[in-house]
DRENBADO-101322 format. One line per 2 residues: number of its first residue (from 0); their letters; for each residue y, x, z of C-alpha. Coordinates in nm, 4 decimals, decimal comma. Example, Ala and Ser with C-alpha at 12.3 -4.5 7.8 and 13.67 -1.06 7.14 Angstrom:
// residues 2
0> as> -0,4500:1,2300:0,7800  -0,1060:1,3670:0,7140
***
This chain:
// residues 553
0> xx> 0,0062:-0,0014:0,0018  0,3490:0,1429:-0,1123
2> xx> 0,6205:0,1893:0,1669  0,8633:-0,1143:0,2181
4> xx> 1,0991:0,1600:0,3553  1,1457:0,4876:0,5120
6> xx> 1,1537:0,3680:0,8621  1,0803:0,0299:1,0419
8> xx> 1,2900:-0,0492:1,3553  1,1598:-0,3084:1,5759
10> xx> 1,4416:-0,4590:1,7553  1,7999:-0,5224:1,6786
12> xx> 1,9908:-0,4494:1,9957  2,2077:-0,1476:2,0582
14> xx> 1,9400:0,1190:2,0488  1,8069:-0,0246:1,7271
16> xx> 2,1366:-0,0460:1,5658  2,2380:0,3147:1,6627
18> xx> 1,9173:0,4510:1,5133  1,9642:0,2397:1,2117
20> xx> 2,3211:0,3707:1,1942  2,2178:0,7126:1,2015
22> xx> 1,9193:0,6686:0,9497  2,1436:0,4918:0,7006
24> xx> 2,4133:0,7576:0,7406  2,1439:1,0186:0,6149
26> xx> 2,0623:0,8056:0,3231  1,7184:0,6524:0,4652
28> xx> 1,5851:0,3045:0,3672  1,5504:0,1017:0,6880
30> xx> 1,3746:-0,2383:0,7601  1,5061:-0,3675:1,1031
32> xx> 1,2389:-0,6363:1,2322  1,3789:-0,9049:1,4781
34> xx> 1,2049:-1,2026:1,6368  1,5692:-1,3760:1,6923
36> xx> 1,8059:-1,4825:1,4316  2,1224:-1,3034:1,3444
38> xx> 2,3392:-1,4545:1,6001  2,1548:-1,2147:1,8339
40> xx> 2,2345:-0,8965:1,6585  2,3229:-0,6323:1,9305
42> xx> 2,0933:-0,7881:2,1823  2,1626:-0,7604:2,5612
44> xx> 2,4633:-0,5159:2,4865  2,6588:-0,8057:2,3623
46> xx> 2,6677:-0,9820:2,6970  2,7595:-0,6391:2,9083
48> xx> 3,0800:-0,5297:3,0476  3,0868:-0,2383:2,8277
50> xx> 3,0635:0,0295:3,1047  2,9916:0,3928:3,0186
52> xx> 2,9215:0,6818:3,2432  3,1159:0,9828:3,1688
54> xx> 3,1495:1,2984:3,3413  3,4734:1,4964:3,3562
56> xx> 3,6461:1,2817:3,1131  4,0062:1,2926:3,0342
58> xx> 4,0422:0,9609:3,2204  3,8759:1,1081:3,5358
60> xx> 4,0971:1,4063:3,5105  4,4238:1,1965:3,4866
62> xx> 4,3254:0,9923:3,7904  4,2854:1,3353:3,9671
64> xx> 3,8897:1,2776:4,0234  3,7255:1,6247:4,0179
66> xx> 3,3948:1,6021:3,8439  3,1537:1,8134:3,6752
68> xx> 2,8133:1,8267:3,4868  2,6567:2,0129:3,8009
70> xx> 2,7807:1,7229:4,0443  2,6718:1,4348:3,8102
72> xx> 2,3196:1,6028:3,7563  2,2769:1,6435:4,1424
74> xx> 2,3680:1,2736:4,1746  2,1505:1,1745:3,9084
76> xx> 1,8323:1,3518:4,0426  1,9033:1,2601:4,4061
78> xx> 1,9025:0,9030:4,3022  1,6114:0,9255:4,0433
80> xx> 1,3930:1,0944:4,2952  1,1169:1,2033:4,0390
82> xx> 0,7941:1,2441:4,2000  0,5253:1,1802:3,9324
84> xx> 0,3835:1,4862:3,7552  0,2750:1,3391:3,4023
86> xx> 0,4850:1,0178:3,4060  0,8092:1,1839:3,4877
88> xx> 0,7504:1,5087:3,2800  0,9810:1,3893:2,9871
90> xx> 1,2073:1,1573:3,1956  1,3365:1,4477:3,3982
92> xx> 1,4098:1,6357:3,0706  1,5666:1,3396:2,9540
94> xx> 1,8002:1,3025:3,2594  1,9315:1,6527:3,2329
96> xx> 2,0034:1,6029:2,8371  2,1879:1,2753:2,9030
98> xx> 2,4164:1,4059:3,1740  2,4826:1,6818:2,9361
100> xx> 2,5768:1,4288:2,6501  2,7692:1,2451:2,9013
102> xx> 2,9743:1,5454:3,0015  3,0211:1,6627:2,6305
104> xx> 3,0022:1,4683:2,3226  2,9312:1,0999:2,4186
106> xx> 3,3029:1,0382:2,4361  3,4046:1,1937:2,1282
108> xx> 3,1003:1,0534:1,9339  3,2007:0,7044:2,0412
110> xx> 3,5958:0,7665:1,9918  3,5183:0,8977:1,6368
112> xx> 3,3635:0,5482:1,5725  3,6726:0,3667:1,6857
114> xx> 3,5920:0,2928:2,0546  3,8542:0,3054:2,3110
116> xx> 3,8483:0,3161:2,6863  4,0488:0,1625:2,9640
118> xx> 4,2445:0,4126:3,1896  4,0808:0,2832:3,4948
120> xx> 3,7496:0,4301:3,6131  3,5097:0,2182:3,8460
122> xx> 3,3126:0,3459:4,1213  2,9771:0,1379:4,1546
124> xx> 2,6955:0,2700:4,3416  2,8561:0,4630:4,6120
126> xx> 2,5260:0,5453:4,7915  2,3839:0,5265:5,1412
128> xx> 2,6397:0,7686:5,3027  2,4575:1,0837:5,2725
130> xx> 2,5344:1,3839:5,0279  2,1774:1,4287:4,9459
132> xx> 2,1233:1,0516:4,8827  2,1504:0,8302:4,5879
134> xx> 2,4884:0,7268:4,4402  2,8034:0,8390:4,2378
136> xx> 2,9847:1,1016:4,4506  3,3128:0,9988:4,2479
138> xx> 3,3949:0,7074:4,0150  3,2451:0,7586:3,6504
140> xx> 3,2204:0,3957:3,5301  3,4503:0,3969:3,2288
142> xx> 3,5456:0,0619:3,1007  3,5418:-0,0059:2,7092
144> xx> 3,8480:-0,1875:2,5746  3,6639:-0,4854:2,4188
146> xx> 3,3638:-0,4725:2,6540  2,9928:-0,5097:2,5121
148> xx> 3,0835:-0,6575:2,1828  3,3174:-0,3684:2,0776
150> xx> 3,0036:-0,1260:2,1598  2,8046:-0,3168:1,9372
152> xx> 3,0797:-0,3580:1,6585  3,1310:0,0127:1,6086
154> xx> 2,7644:0,0499:1,4991  2,7089:-0,3103:1,3442
156> xx> 2,9791:-0,2909:1,0962  2,8699:0,0433:0,9322
158> xx> 2,4919:-0,0862:0,9459  2,6091:-0,4146:0,7628
160> xx> 2,7960:-0,2258:0,5262  2,4762:-0,0234:0,4585
162> xx> 2,2840:-0,3387:0,4118  2,5267:-0,4487:0,1613
164> xx> 2,4276:-0,1116:-0,0003  2,0680:-0,1677:-0,0051
166> xx> 1,9700:0,0908:0,2492  1,9194:-0,1535:0,5240
168> xx> 1,6996:-0,4764:0,5363  1,6965:-0,7147:0,8076
170> xx> 1,3864:-0,9211:0,8636  1,5253:-1,1867:1,1297
172> xx> 1,2513:-1,4266:1,2800  0,9839:-1,1697:1,2223
174> xx> 0,7961:-1,1083:1,5627  0,5777:-0,7984:1,5656
176> xx> 0,2339:-0,8563:1,6877  0,0756:-0,5039:1,6130
178> xx> 0,1647:-0,1409:1,5213  -0,0443:-0,0513:1,2076
180> xx> -0,2284:0,2884:1,2898  -0,4220:0,4752:1,0327
182> xx> -0,5337:0,8361:1,0594  -0,3959:0,8572:1,4062
184> xx> -0,0379:0,7914:1,2698  0,1734:0,4859:1,2825
186> xx> 0,2555:0,3546:0,9185  0,3748:0,0186:0,9687
188> xx> 0,3769:-0,3404:1,1736  0,2153:-0,6619:1,1253
190> xx> 0,3241:-0,9818:1,2749  0,4282:-1,3360:1,2605
192> xx> 0,7116:-1,5020:1,0685  0,8640:-1,7753:1,3073
194> xx> 1,0418:-2,0812:1,1821  1,4220:-2,0440:1,0977
196> xx> 1,6539:-2,0932:1,3944  2,0190:-2,1819:1,4301
198> xx> 2,0425:-2,1497:1,7823  2,3479:-1,9700:1,9429
200> xx> 2,3112:-1,6115:2,0860  2,0884:-1,6189:2,3865
202> xx> 1,9535:-1,9588:2,3530  1,5570:-1,9864:2,3464
204> xx> 1,4471:-2,0126:2,0120  1,1128:-2,1670:1,8569
206> xx> 0,7923:-1,9853:1,8683  0,6228:-2,1894:1,6012
208> xx> 0,4906:-1,9582:1,3258  0,5246:-2,0212:0,9745
210> xx> 0,3598:-1,7242:0,8068  0,2674:-1,3729:0,8518
212> xx> 0,3990:-1,0237:0,7259  0,2631:-0,6890:0,7055
214> xx> 0,5273:-0,3986:0,6509  0,4644:-0,0250:0,5770
216> xx> 0,6829:0,2782:0,6464  0,6843:0,6387:0,7188
218> xx> 0,7913:0,5884:1,0856  0,8160:0,3227:1,3288
220> xx> 1,0613:0,2896:1,6157  1,0029:0,0551:1,9044
222> xx> 1,3687:-0,0488:2,0245  1,2724:-0,3939:2,1499
224> xx> 1,4368:-0,3877:2,5026  1,2480:-0,4503:2,8396
226> xx> 1,0804:-0,7282:3,0203  1,3651:-0,8563:3,2543
228> xx> 1,3288:-1,2181:3,0779  0,9486:-1,2350:3,1407
230> xx> 0,8985:-1,3116:3,4993  0,5192:-1,2988:3,4614
232> xx> 0,5507:-0,9452:3,3595  0,7948:-0,8626:3,6094
234> xx> 0,5684:-1,0162:3,8895  0,2881:-0,8259:3,7374
236> xx> 0,4437:-0,4939:3,7902  0,6595:-0,5544:4,1146
238> xx> 0,6408:-0,2857:4,3440  0,5467:-0,4561:4,6745
240> xx> 0,5004:-0,1275:4,8407  0,8806:-0,0573:4,8135
242> xx> 1,0474:-0,3867:4,7457  0,8248:-0,6177:4,9547
244> xx> 0,6719:-0,9358:4,8394  0,7557:-1,0949:4,4913
246> xx> 1,0190:-1,3492:4,5730  0,9465:-1,7187:4,5710
248> xx> 1,2576:-1,7584:4,3913  1,4336:-1,5249:4,1574
250> xx> 1,6787:-1,6112:3,8719  1,7281:-1,4408:3,5366
252> xx> 2,0036:-1,2199:3,4188  1,8845:-1,1910:3,0546
254> xx> 1,7824:-1,4028:2,7679  1,4349:-1,5351:2,7686
256> xx> 1,3763:-1,3156:2,4439  1,3820:-0,9968:2,6563
258> xx> 1,0349:-1,0427:2,6859  0,8588:-0,7085:2,7060
260> xx> 0,6022:-0,7775:2,4387  0,6607:-0,4369:2,2570
262> xx> 0,5579:-0,2584:2,5674  0,2020:-0,3959:2,5747
264> xx> 0,1633:-0,3627:2,1675  0,2815:-0,0303:2,1760
266> xx> 0,0374:0,0822:2,4833  -0,2510:-0,1144:2,2711
268> xx> -0,1544:0,1124:1,9719  -0,2164:0,4272:2,1831
270> xx> 0,1212:0,4937:2,3273  0,1653:0,5994:2,6930
272> xx> 0,3701:0,3297:2,8833  0,4637:0,4499:3,2271
274> xx> 0,6644:0,3587:3,5457  0,6931:-0,0128:3,4979
276> xx> 0,7006:-0,0507:3,8719  1,0502:0,0946:3,8697
278> xx> 1,3002:-0,1853:3,8108  1,6543:-0,2537:3,8437
280> xx> 1,7262:-0,5991:3,9512  2,0085:-0,7351:4,1770
282> xx> 2,0758:-0,9387:4,4902  2,4190:-1,0342:4,4012
284> xx> 2,3737:-1,3154:4,1479  2,5729:-1,6326:4,0978
286> xx> 2,4052:-1,9455:3,8903  2,5932:-1,9859:3,5895
288> xx> 2,7936:-2,3078:3,5802  2,7435:-2,3264:3,2016
290> xx> 2,4094:-2,1688:3,1333  2,2836:-2,0280:2,8179
292> xx> 1,9315:-1,9400:2,8826  1,6919:-2,0601:3,1428
294> xx> 1,8022:-1,9654:3,5066  2,1066:-1,7943:3,3690
296> xx> 2,2600:-1,5897:3,6354  2,6005:-1,4003:3,6386
298> xx> 2,6152:-1,0815:3,8024  2,8917:-1,1056:4,0967
300> xx> 3,0731:-0,7825:4,1669  3,2206:-0,8194:4,5183
302> xx> 3,4846:-0,5675:4,6362  3,4124:-0,3720:4,9580
304> xx> 3,5788:-0,6116:5,2136  3,3613:-0,9287:5,2364
306> xx> 3,1356:-0,9898:5,5322  2,7683:-0,9706:5,3765
308> xx> 2,5127:-1,1795:5,5807  2,1605:-1,2244:5,5313
310> xx> 2,0273:-1,6113:5,5108  2,0190:-1,6347:5,8703
312> xx> 2,3717:-1,5224:5,9455  2,3061:-1,1888:6,0489
314> xx> 2,5227:-0,8945:5,8926  2,3303:-0,6617:5,6484
316> xx> 2,2981:-0,2987:5,8378  2,4710:-0,0198:5,7268
318> xx> 2,5429:0,0946:5,4786  2,4376:-0,2242:5,2727
320> xx> 2,7952:-0,3140:5,1787  2,9040:-0,4549:4,8390
322> xx> 2,9101:-0,1813:4,5856  2,6982:0,0803:4,7719
324> xx> 2,3307:0,0534:4,6800  2,1952:-0,2427:4,4606
326> xx> 1,8239:-0,1336:4,5058  1,8411:-0,1158:4,8926
328> xx> 2,0503:-0,4293:4,9293  1,7744:-0,5859:4,6934
330> xx> 1,4848:-0,4640:4,9094  1,6783:-0,5821:5,2477
332> xx> 1,7240:-0,9543:5,1052  1,3462:-0,9572:4,9934
334> xx> 1,2287:-0,8297:5,3077  1,4306:-1,0986:5,4811
336> xx> 1,2045:-1,3637:5,3388  1,4762:-1,5415:5,1559
338> xx> 1,5809:-1,5313:4,7990  1,9769:-1,5306:4,8816
340> xx> 2,1992:-1,3919:5,1179  2,5967:-1,4913:5,1763
342> xx> 2,9460:-1,3394:5,1572  3,2388:-1,4629:5,3679
344> xx> 3,5648:-1,3750:5,2487  3,9153:-1,4826:5,2566
346> xx> 4,1456:-1,6049:4,9926  4,3349:-1,2662:5,0040
348> xx> 3,9695:-1,0755:4,9507  3,8990:-1,3103:4,6847
350> xx> 4,2252:-1,2633:4,4955  4,1749:-0,8896:4,4912
352> xx> 3,7878:-0,8428:4,4918  3,6320:-1,1392:4,3110
354> xx> 3,4977:-0,9793:3,9980  3,2092:-1,1050:3,7743
356> xx> 3,0210:-0,8672:3,5075  2,9801:-0,9630:3,1488
358> xx> 3,1782:-0,9708:2,8483  3,1728:-1,3515:2,8495
360> xx> 3,3086:-1,3536:3,1984  3,5996:-1,1000:3,1077
362> xx> 3,7749:-1,2670:2,8236  4,0779:-1,0348:2,8826
364> xx> 3,9009:-0,7290:2,8167  3,6594:-0,8662:2,5711
366> xx> 3,9572:-1,0173:2,3767  4,1629:-0,7042:2,4106
368> xx> 4,4336:-0,9542:2,5522  4,6907:-0,7999:2,7769
370> xx> 4,8625:-1,0900:2,8645  4,5431:-1,2438:3,0314
372> xx> 4,4657:-0,8917:3,1824  4,7986:-0,9131:3,3831
374> xx> 4,6400:-1,2038:3,5536  4,4079:-0,9641:3,7374
376> xx> 4,6757:-0,9106:4,0050  4,5518:-1,2381:4,1423
378> xx> 4,2068:-1,3089:4,0461  4,1885:-1,6670:4,1238
380> xx> 4,4487:-1,7230:3,8300  4,1919:-1,6151:3,5897
382> xx> 3,9764:-1,8804:3,4067  3,6236:-1,7350:3,4648
384> xx> 3,6962:-1,7097:3,8318  3,8564:-2,0586:3,8717
386> xx> 3,5551:-2,2097:3,6735  3,3034:-2,0660:3,9330
388> xx> 3,5187:-2,1966:4,2204  3,5579:-2,5478:4,0660
390> xx> 3,2320:-2,5666:3,8954  2,9576:-2,3134:4,0373
392> xx> 2,7111:-2,4552:4,2911  2,7086:-2,1208:4,5083
394> xx> 3,0615:-2,1398:4,6341  3,2177:-2,3534:4,8975
396> xx> 3,5771:-2,3386:5,0235  3,7001:-2,4446:5,3672
398> xx> 3,9975:-2,3678:5,6198  3,8172:-2,3132:5,9233
400> xx> 3,4532:-2,1119:5,9918  3,2774:-2,4127:6,1640
402> xx> 3,3458:-2,6394:5,8476  3,2634:-2,3405:5,6165
404> xx> 2,9324:-2,2688:5,7762  2,8668:-2,6484:5,7619
406> xx> 2,9404:-2,6614:5,4011  2,7038:-2,3327:5,3604
408> xx> 2,4245:-2,5153:5,5161  2,4656:-2,8318:5,3079
410> xx> 2,3748:-2,6270:5,0006  2,0847:-2,4346:5,1904
412> xx> 1,9327:-2,6978:5,4230  1,5889:-2,5328:5,3838
414> xx> 1,7547:-2,2143:5,5391  2,0423:-2,3158:5,7743
416> xx> 2,2686:-2,0540:5,9078  2,3054:-2,0237:6,2853
418> xx> 2,6937:-2,0772:6,3262  2,6772:-1,8881:6,6801
420> xx> 2,5749:-1,5948:6,4887  2,8038:-1,5962:6,2030
422> xx> 3,0969:-1,6498:6,4393  2,9752:-1,3576:6,6423
424> xx> 2,9461:-1,1250:6,3235  3,2751:-1,2462:6,1948
426> xx> 3,4776:-1,1967:6,5292  3,3093:-0,8445:6,5677
428> xx> 3,4206:-0,7436:6,2455  3,7848:-0,8747:6,2601
430> xx> 3,8257:-0,7010:6,5995  3,7662:-0,3632:6,4184
432> xx> 4,0704:-0,4331:6,1848  4,3222:-0,3925:6,4346
434> xx> 4,3610:-0,0326:6,4042  4,3702:0,2214:6,1158
436> xx> 4,0383:0,3566:6,2284  3,7253:0,1956:6,3466
438> xx> 3,3620:0,2310:6,4696  3,2608:-0,0049:6,1745
440> xx> 3,1221:0,1786:5,9035  3,1944:-0,0954:5,6151
442> xx> 3,5598:-0,0614:5,7231  3,5283:0,3151:5,7130
444> xx> 3,4161:0,2733:5,3573  3,6758:0,0410:5,2686
446> xx> 3,9481:0,2932:5,3973  3,7767:0,5699:5,1888
448> xx> 3,7756:0,3488:4,8803  4,1487:0,3050:4,9256
450> xx> 4,2022:0,6696:4,9054  4,1270:0,6089:4,5138
452> xx> 4,4376:0,4936:4,3508  4,2536:0,2609:4,1120
454> xx> 4,0504:0,0888:4,3994  4,3804:0,0460:4,6170
456> xx> 4,5579:-0,0948:4,3234  4,3091:-0,3037:4,1420
458> xx> 4,0019:-0,3586:4,3550  4,0634:-0,3738:4,7416
460> xx> 4,2406:-0,5800:4,9627  4,4797:-0,4719:5,2287
462> xx> 4,2391:-0,4617:5,5505  4,3159:-0,7899:5,7538
464> xx> 4,1104:-1,0142:5,9864  3,9148:-1,2606:5,7749
466> xx> 3,9742:-1,5472:6,0305  4,3496:-1,5064:6,0143
468> xx> 4,4717:-1,8389:5,8658  4,7556:-1,6530:5,6714
470> xx> 4,4807:-1,5257:5,4659  4,3052:-1,8373:5,4162
472> xx> 4,1235:-2,0538:5,3294  3,7648:-1,9080:5,3689
474> xx> 3,5117:-1,8889:5,0973  3,1319:-1,8967:5,1454
476> xx> 2,9607:-1,7300:4,8493  2,5550:-1,7684:4,8198
478> xx> 2,4345:-1,4614:4,6343  2,0759:-1,4997:4,4625
480> xx> 1,8146:-1,2560:4,3569  1,7868:-1,2114:3,9902
482> xx> 1,6143:-0,9986:3,7178  1,7860:-0,7505:3,4865
484> xx> 1,6630:-0,4032:3,3943  1,3140:-0,2131:3,3345
486> xx> 1,3560:0,1448:3,4244  1,0255:0,2280:3,3005
488> xx> 0,8789:0,2208:2,9333  0,7154:0,3842:2,6586
490> xx> 0,7114:0,7693:2,7215  0,8749:0,9916:2,4552
492> xx> 0,9754:1,3472:2,3885  1,3430:1,4573:2,3832
494> xx> 1,2942:1,3552:1,9828  1,2138:1,0059:2,1243
496> xx> 0,8650:1,0446:1,9568  0,5951:0,8444:2,1494
498> xx> 0,3684:1,0359:2,3659  -0,0029:0,9509:2,3857
500> xx> -0,1658:0,9339:2,7440  -0,3251:1,2858:2,7024
502> xx> 0,0143:1,4174:2,6480  0,0003:1,4535:2,2743
504> xx> 0,2853:1,3259:2,0208  0,2053:1,0133:1,8390
506> xx> 0,2783:1,0669:1,4812  0,5023:0,8281:1,3146
508> xx> 0,5957:0,6493:1,6135  0,9134:0,6730:1,8088
510> xx> 1,0947:0,4546:2,0989  1,4591:0,4102:2,2222
512> xx> 1,6356:0,2218:2,4718  1,5021:-0,0033:2,7272
514> xx> 1,1986:-0,0174:2,5718  1,1638:0,3652:2,6299
516> xx> 1,2996:0,3385:2,9907  1,6131:0,4338:2,8053
518> xx> 1,4555:0,7674:2,7175  1,1323:0,9555:2,8198
520> xx> 0,9759:0,6463:2,9988  1,2158:0,6319:3,2735
522> xx> 1,5449:0,8660:3,2745  1,6523:0,6788:3,5771
524> xx> 1,3748:0,7461:3,8031  1,3642:0,4908:4,0763
526> xx> 1,7472:0,4266:4,1007  2,0217:0,3840:3,8341
528> xx> 2,3816:0,5075:3,8663  2,5194:0,2361:3,6831
530> xx> 2,7222:0,2854:3,3443  2,4110:0,4586:3,2283
532> xx> 2,2299:0,1525:3,0371  2,4648:0,1216:2,7374
534> xx> 2,5018:0,4899:2,7389  2,1144:0,5368:2,7552
536> xx> 2,0698:0,2968:2,4573  2,3334:0,5073:2,2448
538> xx> 2,1886:0,8514:2,3351  1,8187:0,7662:2,2858
540> xx> 1,8879:0,5600:1,9720  2,1093:0,8484:1,8130
542> xx> 1,8460:1,0919:1,9272  1,5601:0,8875:1,7563
544> xx> 1,7527:0,8251:1,4182  1,8344:1,1918:1,3903
546> xx> 1,4944:1,2938:1,4725  1,3182:1,0549:1,2399
548> xx> 1,5557:1,1637:0,9504  1,4685:1,5380:1,0103
550> xx> 1,0964:1,4498:1,0299  1,0482:1,2494:0,7292
552> x> 0,9410:1,3969:0,3957
***
């Protein structure tokens, strides 16, 4: 059978687009096979806030942030905690290569394609309070002007231009069921043609089969994403030894088509799939008042001032404060035996610290609208925040703490809060605000954050008593567990070539993006630093495209 193209790319998300961009630039013929319709081009990256981890960038230097590749790699390795000889062999090499990319050509590569960054640099994942523990020592989260859709655009547009020239062919509604292997090499894919769908982006589509296909090429790239939308797979690989029992209720932060099917298909073909027990989910989810996919949850990004309570009203222990450690906070909430926790904040805190992740929740940045951006000085003025306050089922507002707790209990009657405990925790916290110094670690962290100009001006409220009526009313915000990222995946060399379980390279087969654990089968190890997911798709997709081009006859 003659080849249908030089390369078959499975998946039209960001990693697949980047690889296709590199291949088309080199003059290669590419077929992109995607089970969803063309509305979903760009995959999960479209929904993202567009954050990129960069090291020692001009933006950091302008803000007097002292960063270096050595510091970033130290933070990365302290967070990843690689401890598996075979499974982490390539992951660690990818980590070192990625940090070098983030400190060197990443910004320039994207800038040359037209991407621009905002001047502020964010500081998620601040760690557990030790210099040798996980987390970012300094702010490294760079915001894209245009958010995730802009990151997608700079690759989508040249790929579509290549399609117009006949170099790229898209096969939408084509679901891969098998990687064809002949003589020990990947030579194509087979699968089912699904019935046409005109569903909007992210909405579940039909799985009715109307035909079959068989495509051949010199190389196959798997870039079909992770398994965050497939709760059966998440449950099957859930690490009970580290995160406790699988939650009775957990919501979903990605569309249903993020199903992890290609992980099993690649493994069945003979590829090594590793570290699937390493996951990156969150405990700070708000049910979307206008859901696109089932159990659609938006990632809530609270600032450092709010009081975080478990489902019974007990404050989370130090250093589990907003913005410090997503994974440890998730573990604590899971082990509490409940699928939710609570934040209590004042109006003053909400106006400064209520942030939502995602391109759809940040129309000012996504739409490059400076007039809307100015409303962030008081976040309750912004439409996404108002919509959640007025229409979201997880937020209650009252003038007094007794009334607030009653309202909180009304939406969680199965797990009522102990008012006496909530009152005790709130009063104890408020007493510590009276001085500029404190024994309260959260307030210490708040004062530390306010030493950074961006946090002081844009992200943190001036410390005050939550129960001070001048700063009211009070908000009770129920935060839910939800799925998001797969940190493990198909094991690959630094050229994105798939590795077999015995360590040999798999001829003709490559993997990139979340399907490859963002490179090597798990570049983040156990713990991500944030801002590294889109960047991981870009770096691994670029590496795959360039390596495949070099390897083709």
